C-alpha positions in Angstrom: -14.6 43.2 72.5 -17.4 44.6 70.3 -20.3 45.8 72.4 -23.5 47.6 71.4 -27.2 47.4 72.2 -29.7 47.2 69.3 -33.4 47.7 69.9 -35.8 45.3 68.4 -37.8 48.3 67.1 -36.9 52.0 67.0 -33.6 53.8 67.4 -31.2 52.8 70.1 -30.8 54.8 73.3 -28.3 57.6 72.7 -26.3 56.8 75.9 -25.8 53.2 74.9 -24.7 54.2 71.3 -22.2 56.7 72.7 -20.8 54.1 75.1 -20.3 51.3 72.6 -20.6 51.6 68.8 -21.2 48.3 67.2 -24.7 47.5 65.9 -24.0 43.8 65.9 -24.9 43.4 69.6 -28.6 42.8 70.2 -30.2 44.3 73.2 -30.9 41.6 75.8 -28.3 39.1 74.5 -27.4 36.4 77.0 -24.0 34.8 77.3 -22.9 32.4 74.6 -23.9 28.8 75.2 -20.4 27.7 76.3 -20.3 30.3 79.0 -23.0 28.4 80.9 -22.7 25.2 83.0 -23.9 22.5 80.6 -26.1 19.7 81.7 -25.5 16.1 80.4 -27.4 14.4 77.6 -27.3 17.1 74.9 -28.5 16.0 71.6 -26.5 17.0 68.5 -27.4 18.5 65.1 -30.3 20.8 66.0 -31.5 23.3 68.5 -30.5 20.9 71.2 -33.2 20.2 73.9 -31.6 18.7 77.0 -33.2 15.6 78.5 -34.2 17.3 81.8 -36.3 15.5 84.5 -39.9 15.6 83.6 -39.4 16.6 80.0 -40.7 14.3 77.3 -40.3 14.4 73.6 -37.0 16.4 73.7 -35.2 17.0 70.5 -36.1 18.2 67.1 -37.2 16.1 64.1 -34.3 15.7 61.7 -34.5 17.1 58.3 -33.4 19.7 55.7 -35.6 22.0 53.7 -35.8 22.9 50.1 -32.6 22.5 48.1 -31.0 20.3 50.7 -33.8 17.7 50.8 -32.6 14.1 51.1 -34.3 10.8 51.8 -35.5 10.6 55.4 -32.9 7.9 56.3 -30.0 9.9 54.9 -31.3 13.1 56.6 -31.4 11.3 60.0 -27.9 10.0 59.5 -26.5 13.4 58.4 -28.3 15.2 61.2 -27.1 12.8 63.8 -23.5 13.2 62.5 -23.8 17.0 62.8 -23.3 17.5 59.0 -26.6 19.2 58.4 -29.1 21.1 60.6 -32.6 19.9 61.4 -35.6 21.6 59.9 -36.3 23.2 63.3 -32.9 24.7 63.4 -32.9 25.8 59.8 -36.1 27.7 60.5 -34.7 29.3 63.6 -31.5 30.4 61.8 -33.5 32.1 59.2 -35.4 34.2 61.8 -32.8 34.9 64.6 -31.3 38.4 64.4 -28.2 37.7 66.4 -25.7 34.9 66.7 -22.5 34.8 68.8 -19.3 34.5 66.7 -16.4 33.0 68.6 -13.0 33.7 67.0 -9.5 33.2 68.3 -6.1 34.8 67.6 -3.2 33.0 66.1 -2.0 32.4 69.7 -5.4 31.0 70.7 -6.8 34.0 72.6 -10.6 33.8 72.1 -13.3 36.4 71.7 -17.1 36.0 71.5 -19.2 38.8 70.1 -22.9 38.9 68.9 -23.1 39.6 65.2 -25.7 40.0 62.5 -25.8 37.2 59.9 -27.4 35.5 57.0 -27.7 31.7 56.9 -27.6 30.0 53.5 -28.0 26.3 54.5 -24.4 25.3 54.2 -22.7 28.6 55.2 -23.1 31.9 57.1 -22.5 35.4 55.8 -21.3 38.0 58.4 -20.1 41.5 57.7 -17.4 42.9 60.0 -16.0 46.3 60.7 -12.2 46.6 60.8 -11.0 45.2 64.2 -10.6 42.1 66.3 -13.0 39.9 64.4 -11.5 40.6 61.1 -7.9 40.2 62.4 -8.7 36.9 64.1 -10.3 35.4 61.0 -7.3 36.3 59.0 -5.0 34.7 61.6 -7.1 31.7 62.5 -10.0 30.4 60.4 -11.4 28.1 63.1 -14.6 29.7 64.5 -17.8 28.8 66.4 -21.3 30.2 66.2 -23.7 30.0 69.2 -27.3 31.0 69.4 -28.7 32.5 72.6 -30.2 29.9 74.9 -33.0 30.4 77.3 -32.7 31.4 81.0 -32.2 27.8 82.2 -29.9 26.7 79.4 -32.5 24.3 78.0 -31.8 25.0 74.3 -28.2 25.0 73.1 -27.1 25.5 69.5 -23.3 25.4 68.8 -21.9 25.3 65.3 -18.2 25.1 64.3 -16.8 26.0 60.9 -14.0 27.6 58.8 -14.2 31.3 58.2 -12.4 33.5 55.7 -12.6 37.1 54.5 -13.8 37.0 50.9 -13.7 39.6 48.2 -16.3 37.9 46.1 -19.3 39.0 48.3 -21.2 42.1 47.5 -21.4 44.9 50.1 -24.4 44.5 52.5 -26.4 47.2 50.9 -26.4 45.2 47.7 -27.7 42.0 49.4 -31.5 42.3 49.4 -32.0 39.5 52.0 -29.6 41.3 54.4 -31.4 44.7 54.0 -34.8 43.0 54.4 -33.6 41.4 57.6 -31.7 44.4 59.2 -33.0 47.5 57.4 -35.0 48.6 60.4 -32.0 48.2 62.7 -29.7 50.1 60.3 -32.2 52.9 60.1 -32.5 52.9 63.9 -28.8 54.0 64.0 -29.5 56.8 61.7 -27.5 55.2 58.9 -28.3 54.5 55.2 -27.6 51.0 53.9 -24.7 52.5 52.0 -23.2 54.0 55.2 -23.6 50.7 56.9 -21.6 49.1 54.1 -18.8 51.6 54.6 -18.7 50.9 58.3 -18.8 47.1 57.8 -16.8 46.4 54.7 -15.4 43.0 55.4 -17.5 40.0 54.4 -16.9 36.8 56.5 -18.1 33.6 55.0 -18.2 30.6 57.3 -18.3 27.1 55.7 -17.6 23.5 56.5 -20.2 23.6 59.2 -20.7 21.1 62.0 -23.7 21.2 64.2 -22.9 20.0 67.8 
C-alpha cells in the first residue's frame, strides 16, 4: 500500500520520506469514507451532508458549472440520479489536494490509497508510479474515489467510475493545471516537474462517474 506524508507547505520531514516514498499521501489524511461507520439518510450526488439530529438545511444545492450548465430541472434530476456533481462538490473537487483511490485486483482484493488528481467535470486524471495501483487498473477497471470526511463523518463523498491507463495523456510536467496545483509539493520533495514525471509515468483516466 502506498504511504507517504506530504506537507501542506515546505519540504516533508526526512524521516517520513525515508520510511515511505510516495508523494500522493497527504499529511493528516483520515480514513476513506467507507472505512467509517455510516449513519443513515445520506443524500446522493454531492458532498453528502447527513441528516443528523439538530441539523437543518443539510445537503447542497444541485447544479453544474460552466460547460456542463443545464436547465435547473434537468440539473436537479441528473444530480439526484448521481450522474453529475453539484456546484458545491464541483468547487471542492477543484480545490482538494488529495482523494482516495480505491482499486481492486482481478480477484477482487481491494486497496485504498490517497493520490493527487485533477478533476475535469466528467473525469479524473491521476498519475501513478509503477506498482499496485497501475496493476489493479490494468486488471480491473472498476474503481471508487473518496474525499476525506470530517472527524464525525458528517460529510461523505463517494464516486465510482471506470479507470484505464491511457497513452494519450501528456506527462504531468506538461500539464500546466497539474503543476499549478502540485508544484509546491513536488518542489518540497526536492524534485523537478520532469523528475516527478519520470517517477509517475502512468496516467490513469477515470470516466463514467457516478456520485453516490
